[in-house]
C-alpha positions as a printed NumPy array, in Angstrom:
array([[ -8.507,   7.96 ,   8.32 ],
       [ -6.899,   5.176,   6.266],
       [ -8.473,   3.698,   3.15 ],
       [ -9.041,   0.362,   4.903],
       [-10.595,   2.195,   7.849],
       [-12.962,   4.08 ,   5.542],
       [-13.996,   0.821,   3.908],
       [-14.623,  -0.818,   7.256],
       [-16.628,   2.168,   8.467],
       [-18.862,   1.81 ,   5.404],
       [-19.441,  -1.802,   6.365],
       [-20.4  ,  -0.662,   9.859],
       [-22.999,   1.702,   8.457],
       [-24.294,  -1.052,   6.207],
       [-24.703,  -3.278,   9.243],
       [-26.308,  -0.453,  11.226],
       [-28.844,   0.134,   8.452],
       [-29.65 ,  -3.556,   8.301],
       [-30.079,  -3.764,  12.057],
       [-32.227,  -0.666,  12.131],
       [-34.631,  -1.899,   9.485],
       [-36.175,   0.327,   6.838],
       [-35.353,   4.012,   6.806],
       [-32.134,   5.986,   6.707],
       [-29.906,   6.811,   9.641],
       [-28.635,  10.348,   9.621],
       [-25.769,   9.859,  12.043],
       [-22.189,  10.782,  11.335],
       [-18.662,   9.74 ,  12.188],
       [-16.706,  10.861,  15.228],
       [-13.008,  10.039,  15.13 ],
       [-13.747,   7.625,  12.309],
       [-16.498,   5.778,  14.198],
       [-20.304,   5.95 ,  14.065],
       [-21.66 ,   8.569,  16.461],
       [-23.518,   7.596,  19.611],
       [-26.648,   9.187,  18.173],
       [-26.495,   6.926,  15.125],
       [-26.111,   3.81 ,  17.223],
       [-28.803,   4.874,  19.685],
       [-31.172,   5.338,  16.744],
       [-30.376,   1.813,  15.594],
       [-31.002,   0.436,  19.091],
       [-34.33 ,   2.237,  19.343],
       [-35.462,   0.778,  16.015],
       [-34.265,  -2.727,  16.709],
       [-34.685,  -4.198,  20.177],
       [-32.077,  -6.926,  19.656],
       [-29.2  ,  -4.44 ,  19.714],
       [-27.803,  -4.247,  23.212],
       [-25.758,  -1.601,  24.961],
       [-22.495,  -3.478,  24.39 ],
       [-23.044,  -3.424,  20.605],
       [-23.386,   0.353,  20.643],
       [-20.505,   0.962,  23.027],
       [-18.092,  -0.914,  20.75 ],
       [-17.993,   2.191,  18.566],
       [-16.739,   4.497,  21.303],
       [-14.967,   2.359,  23.897],
       [-11.15 ,   2.696,  23.839],
       [ -9.611,  -0.204,  21.871],
       [ -7.469,  -1.413,  24.755],
       [-10.593,  -1.918,  26.895],
       [-12.348,  -4.058,  24.3  ],
       [-11.362,  -7.691,  24.61 ],
       [-14.298,  -8.977,  22.614],
       [-14.017,  -9.418,  18.864],
       [-15.098, -11.401,  15.881],
       [-13.186, -14.409,  17.096],
       [-15.193, -14.579,  20.292],
       [-18.637, -13.798,  18.94 ],
       [-18.549, -15.476,  15.539],
       [-15.622, -17.839,  15.27 ],
       [-15.765, -19.799,  18.485],
       [-15.83 , -23.014,  16.513],
       [-13.687, -26.068,  16.037],
       [-10.853, -23.954,  14.653],
       [-10.333, -22.392,  18.046],
       [ -9.936, -18.938,  19.526],
       [ -9.066, -15.853,  17.52 ],
       [ -7.214, -13.18 ,  19.503],
       [ -8.859,  -9.854,  20.227],
       [ -6.472,  -7.753,  18.172],
       [ -8.253,  -7.715,  14.805],
       [ -6.101,  -5.144,  13.082],
       [ -2.939,  -3.125,  13.45 ],
       [ -5.304,  -0.127,  13.253],
       [ -7.263,  -0.131,  16.545],
       [-10.084,   2.03 ,  15.169],
       [-10.467,  -0.25 ,  12.172],
       [-10.496,  -3.228,  14.528],
       [-13.331,  -1.698,  16.557],
       [-15.261,  -0.923,  13.396],
       [-14.895,  -4.481,  12.122],
       [-16.001,  -6.001,  15.404],
       [-18.969,  -3.664,  15.586],
       [-20.019,  -4.472,  12.02 ],
       [-19.976,  -8.188,  12.83 ],
       [-22.039,  -7.765,  15.981],
       [-24.632,  -5.562,  14.295],
       [-24.889,  -7.824,  11.26 ],
       [-25.35 , -10.874,  13.481],
       [-28.039,  -9.044,  15.417],
       [-29.864,  -8.382,  12.149],
       [-29.37 , -11.964,  11.017],
       [-27.32 , -10.853,   8.007],
       [-24.795, -13.659,   7.64 ],
       [-23.557, -12.339,   4.296],
       [-22.222,  -9.155,   5.898],
       [-20.668, -11.117,   8.778],
       [-18.718, -13.229,   6.295],
       [-17.773, -10.173,   4.247],
       [-16.361,  -8.357,   7.282],
       [-14.455, -11.456,   8.409],
       [-12.962, -11.622,   4.933],
       [-12.01 ,  -7.954,   5.066],
       [-10.283,  -8.462,   8.411],
       [ -8.377, -11.369,   6.863],
       [ -7.385,  -9.16 ,   3.94 ],
       [ -6.149,  -6.435,   6.284],
       [ -3.974,  -8.882,   8.203],
       [ -2.627, -10.324,   4.956],
       [ -1.718,  -6.821,   3.775],
       [  0.135,  -6.261,   7.054],
       [  2.133,  -9.476,   6.591],
       [  0.363, -11.413,   9.352],
       [ -0.463, -14.761,   7.699],
       [ -1.528, -16.622,  10.854],
       [ -4.2  , -14.066,  11.706],
       [ -5.206, -13.735,   8.049],
       [ -5.74 , -17.485,   7.825],
       [ -7.822, -17.628,  11.008],
       [-10.205, -14.928,   9.842],
       [-10.43 , -16.318,   6.303],
       [-11.138, -19.828,   7.591],
       [-13.836, -18.39 ,   9.849],
       [-15.362, -16.614,   6.833],
       [-15.385, -19.863,   4.83 ],
       [-16.936, -21.773,   7.734],
       [-19.551, -19.052,   8.148],
       [-20.638, -19.258,   4.488],
       [-21.197, -23.02 ,   4.275],
       [-24.898, -22.496,   3.549],
       [-24.598, -19.122,   1.829],
       [-25.093, -18.156,  -1.801],
       [-22.323, -19.312,  -4.184],
       [-21.085, -15.741,  -4.736],
       [-20.756, -15.135,  -0.995],
       [-18.872, -18.417,  -0.631],
       [-16.649, -17.499,  -3.565],
       [-15.729, -14.22 ,  -1.864],
       [-14.74 , -16.067,   1.31 ],
       [-12.643, -18.621,  -0.612],
       [-10.916, -15.78 ,  -2.431],
       [ -9.902, -14.271,   0.901],
       [ -8.624, -17.67 ,   2.006],
       [ -6.553, -17.961,  -1.181],
       [ -4.889, -14.618,  -0.422],
       [ -4.163, -15.69 ,   3.152],
       [ -2.552, -18.922,   1.945],
       [ -0.442, -16.916,  -0.496],
       [  0.908, -14.662,   2.246],
       [  1.631, -17.808,   4.28 ],
       [  3.613, -19.236,   1.351],
       [  1.437, -22.33 ,   0.9  ],
       [  1.327, -22.858,  -2.879],
       [ -0.91 , -25.99 ,  -2.98 ],
       [ -3.438, -24.496,  -0.557],
       [ -3.488, -21.265,  -2.546],
       [ -4.138, -23.156,  -5.798],
       [ -6.92 , -25.186,  -4.214],
       [ -8.68 , -22.184,  -2.675],
       [ -8.409, -20.203,  -5.911],
       [ -9.946, -23.054,  -7.913],
       [-12.801, -23.359,  -5.414],
       [-13.379, -19.613,  -5.692],
       [-13.495, -19.705,  -9.498],
       [-15.879, -22.661,  -9.51 ],
       [-18.331, -20.978,  -7.147],
       [-18.209, -17.732,  -9.107],
       [-19.756, -19.478, -12.103],
       [-23.025, -19.864, -10.199],
       [-24.268, -16.295,  -9.954],
       [-27.882, -15.608,  -9.002],
       [-30.309, -12.734,  -9.312],
       [-30.472, -12.406,  -5.524],
       [-26.71 , -12.073,  -5.011],
       [-25.763,  -9.374,  -2.456],
       [-25.345,  -5.991,  -4.23 ],
       [-22.217,  -5.31 ,  -2.171],
       [-20.384,  -8.01 ,  -4.137],
       [-21.067,  -6.443,  -7.546],
       [-17.312,  -5.98 ,  -8.02 ],
       [-16.432,  -9.65 ,  -7.532],
       [-15.994, -10.753, -11.143],
       [-13.554, -12.855, -13.148],
       [-11.406,  -9.743, -13.61 ],
       [-11.316,  -9.18 ,  -9.863],
       [-10.237, -12.764,  -9.26 ],
       [ -7.507, -12.356, -11.872],
       [ -6.328,  -9.215, -10.109],
       [ -6.298, -10.841,  -6.681],
       [ -4.603, -13.936,  -8.096],
       [ -1.868, -11.847,  -9.664],
       [ -1.254, -10.011,  -6.42 ],
       [ -1.306, -13.266,  -4.448],
       [  1.26 , -14.812,  -6.802],
       [  3.61 , -11.906,  -6.111],
       [  3.2  , -12.525,  -2.387],
       [  3.822, -16.236,  -2.935],
       [  6.996, -15.478,  -4.88 ],
       [  8.267, -13.296,  -2.044],
       [  7.477, -16.034,   0.497],
       [  8.87 , -18.96 ,  -1.557],
       [ 12.083, -17.869,  -3.333],
       [ 12.736, -21.298,  -4.854],
       [  9.512, -21.005,  -6.898],
       [  9.841, -17.262,  -7.476],
       [ 10.672, -17.213, -11.183],
       [  7.687, -19.349, -12.217],
       [  5.3  , -17.556,  -9.862],
       [  6.394, -14.094, -10.987],
       [  5.952, -15.033, -14.642],
       [  2.425, -16.178, -13.868],
       [  1.739, -13.04 , -11.829],
       [  2.835, -10.854, -14.73 ],
       [  0.432, -12.644, -17.052],
       [ -2.45 , -11.858, -14.698],
       [ -1.511,  -8.283, -13.849],
       [ -0.325,  -6.835, -17.162],
       [ -3.742,  -6.763, -18.902],
       [ -5.398,  -5.253, -15.83 ],
       [ -2.747,  -2.567, -15.523],
       [ -3.136,  -1.423, -19.121],
       [ -6.857,  -2.046, -19.641],
       [ -8.068,  -0.505, -16.395],
       [ -8.248,   3.107, -17.63 ],
       [-10.174,   2.01 , -20.73 ],
       [-12.812,   0.309, -18.609],
       [-12.977,   3.271, -16.218],
       [-11.321,   1.641, -13.199],
       [ -8.373,   3.968, -12.72 ],
       [ -7.73 ,   2.983,  -9.121],
       [ -7.721,  -0.716,  -9.924],
       [ -5.308,  -0.133, -12.801],
       [ -2.977,   1.829, -10.528],
       [ -3.151,  -0.655,  -7.661],
       [ -2.45 ,  -3.704,  -9.799],
       [  0.193,  -1.815, -11.733],
       [  1.995,  -1.339,  -8.432],
       [  1.857,  -5.088,  -7.826],
       [  3.153,  -5.604, -11.381],
       [  6.08 ,  -3.266, -10.706],
       [  6.888,  -5.261,  -7.588],
       [  6.779,  -8.492,  -9.607],
       [  9.288,  -7.073, -12.101],
       [ 11.476,  -5.818,  -9.268],
       [ 11.493,  -9.221,  -7.553],
       [ 12.399, -10.771, -10.926],
       [ 15.37 ,  -8.357, -11.149],
       [ 14.051,  -6.945, -14.425],
       [ 15.158,  -3.326, -14.203],
       [ 13.823,  -2.234, -17.591],
       [ 10.362,  -3.705, -17.017],
       [ 10.232,  -2.203, -13.522],
       [ 11.096,   1.27 , -14.797],
       [  8.655,   0.985, -17.692],
       [  5.849,   0.091, -15.3  ],
       [  6.748,   2.863, -12.852],
       [  6.723,   5.385, -15.688],
       [  3.296,   4.145, -16.708],
       [  2.074,   4.462, -13.111],
       [  3.366,   8.021, -12.738],
       [  0.819,   9.106, -15.359],
       [ -1.99 ,   7.407, -13.441],
       [ -1.362,   8.881,  -9.979],
       [ -2.973,  12.329, -10.57 ],
       [ -6.232,  10.639, -11.608],
       [ -6.603,   8.487,  -8.478],
       [ -7.412,   9.682,  -4.966],
       [ -6.158,   6.773,  -2.872],
       [ -3.932,   7.044,   0.168],
       [ -3.223,   3.334,   0.004],
       [ -2.113,   3.426,  -3.634],
       [  0.158,   6.384,  -3.031],
       [  1.702,   4.686,  -0.011],
       [  2.331,   1.435,  -1.897],
       [  3.757,   3.25 ,  -4.911],
       [  6.055,   5.265,  -2.669],
       [  7.3  ,   2.043,  -1.082],
       [  7.997,   0.41 ,  -4.459],
       [  9.721,   3.579,  -5.639],
       [ 12.076,   3.49 ,  -2.653],
       [ 12.795,  -0.21 ,  -3.126],
       [ 13.475,   0.313,  -6.808],
       [ 15.778,   3.221,  -6.012],
       [ 17.792,   0.934,  -3.759],
       [ 18.136,  -1.892,  -6.277],
       [ 18.207,  -0.127,  -9.65 ],
       [ 21.117,   2.15 , -10.491],
       [ 22.218,   4.203, -13.482],
       [ 24.44 ,   1.33 , -14.549],
       [ 21.293,  -0.79 , -14.964],
       [ 19.443,   1.836, -16.983],
       [ 20.304,   5.337, -18.116],
       [ 16.659,   6.335, -17.671],
       [ 16.359,   5.353, -14.006],
       [ 16.96 ,   8.833, -12.584],
       [ 14.355,  10.399, -14.885],
       [ 11.759,   7.738, -14.101],
       [ 12.266,   8.063, -10.36 ],
       [ 11.991,  11.853, -10.626],
       [  8.671,  11.547, -12.479],
       [  7.26 ,   9.178,  -9.878],
       [  8.41 ,  11.469,  -7.061],
       [  6.81 ,  14.444,  -8.787],
       [  3.525,  12.597,  -9.254],
       [  3.452,  11.554,  -5.598],
       [  4.219,  15.097,  -4.419],
       [  1.035,  16.431,  -6.023],
       [ -1.817,  16.264,  -3.541]])
């Protein structure tokens, strides 16, 4: 099960709990999806859940032509295709979470899942789909709490970055920051992580994506990305967020690599090699392995006498399960 899939499954269970009302559900996961028993329990406790909602968890992906775009986003922005994710199981989980959350009247979770689907598409390099889901999330939060709206605008900023639209990215990021200043005591607990530091991290990552998509602005964008990502990379372990430090360090290494700064790239990779054993994240290991291979292709011993040693240390860290 991928990291994104695990995260989406958690959202499904959150939606199931909300739809079921008070009390815990003791179901489990089969092939990465909520069991039929879990969903049947939810249906028994909440009459508004229909058979189709439950079957979304177990029906083969190719048979399911209904998704968030049909049930939530059928608005003025038009139709969103049924393929929500390159991971079919994750797609089913996301669609199910949206349906269950809507059944429970929990619009915050609907928007959050739409944003996650946008993020997944952005990570897969699919800007058109990422934009459609992010725009749907923003539309869905028009009357929501400021923090929920800020989360949706942050997803939209990332989608614009992957699409290479600098002005739209700047505008969405500013809207996100403005909304974040209006926190409330009744903000959804699930968004506890969405702080100024998180926005800085996402902004830094987005700027790297923008630089890759718009080469003529790359130098300026990469400099800005480095300013956002460097403090997070080095301060993460102090604040206890090892995974965040590793993830954003990987984005920092990519920024240095795109800027053709061999020494800075190697220095960052060496720093990351020490972090890997302390983080259990399939996604981080995959991304680091990809950056390591790219660096190995573009950085040679003539660029730095330490390159072979650094690459060996990263490879050794990644080989440890």
